[in-house]
N, C-alpha and C positions, 0 to 999 in steps of 0.2 A: 636257241631257245629250247625249252623242255619239250615242246611239240616236235621239233626237228630231231632231237636226240631220240625221242620215243619212236619216231618213224624209222630212223636209222637202225635201231635195235630190233625192229619188227621184221626187217628184210631177211630172206633166207641166207644162210651162210654160203660162202663160195669156196669150193674145194673140188677140183677136177673139171673136166670139160663137159660132162653130161649133166643132166638134172641132179640136183643134190639129193642124196639119200637121207639127209638130215634136215629137211626143210623147216622143222619146228623147234630146233634147238634154240632156247631162249635163256633168260636169266636163270642161274648165275653164270652161264658160260659166255665167253667172249673170246676175241682173238683178232688182232689187227690185220693179219694176213688172210683172214676169212671174211672180212667185211663187217666185223662187229667191234667197234672201238671199246676201249677199257671202261668207259662209263656204262656199258651194257651188262657188266657182270662183276664178279669178285675176283681179286687178284689170283687166288689159288686155283681158279677154274679156267685158266687160259688155254684155249684150243689152238692148234697150229695145223696148217696144211703142208705136209711134207711132199716135195717133188710134185706138187699140184695134183695129188691123187689120194694121199692118205691122211685122214683126220687123226690127230694125236693129242694126247693129254699127258703132261709131265707131272708125276707124283714122286716126291722124294728121290730125285735123280734117275727115275725110271721113266722112259718114254713108252707110253702105252698107245696102241692103235685102237681107235674107236671104230667098232664094226656095227654097232647098233646103239640106239638111244630110245628110252621110254621115260619121258619126263613125268608123266603121271605116276609111274611106279618108282621114280627117282633112281633109275638104273641106267648105266651106260656100259 
């Protein structure tokens, strides 16, 4: 149901063993291996968790490590 999908997308992402440093990353970002299914975001904003510790975003065949995120400023 839509309510279940909404609740899934609200969960903090999973990457690393400690508390997430990106607890509020939301739409348009998603990533199956960070606990946010594809219905949580847009295709081009897929995040990945590499080696269970580094959050990454791939843009035009470049893999970028995400070190901070500010969604209100729309910056990562």
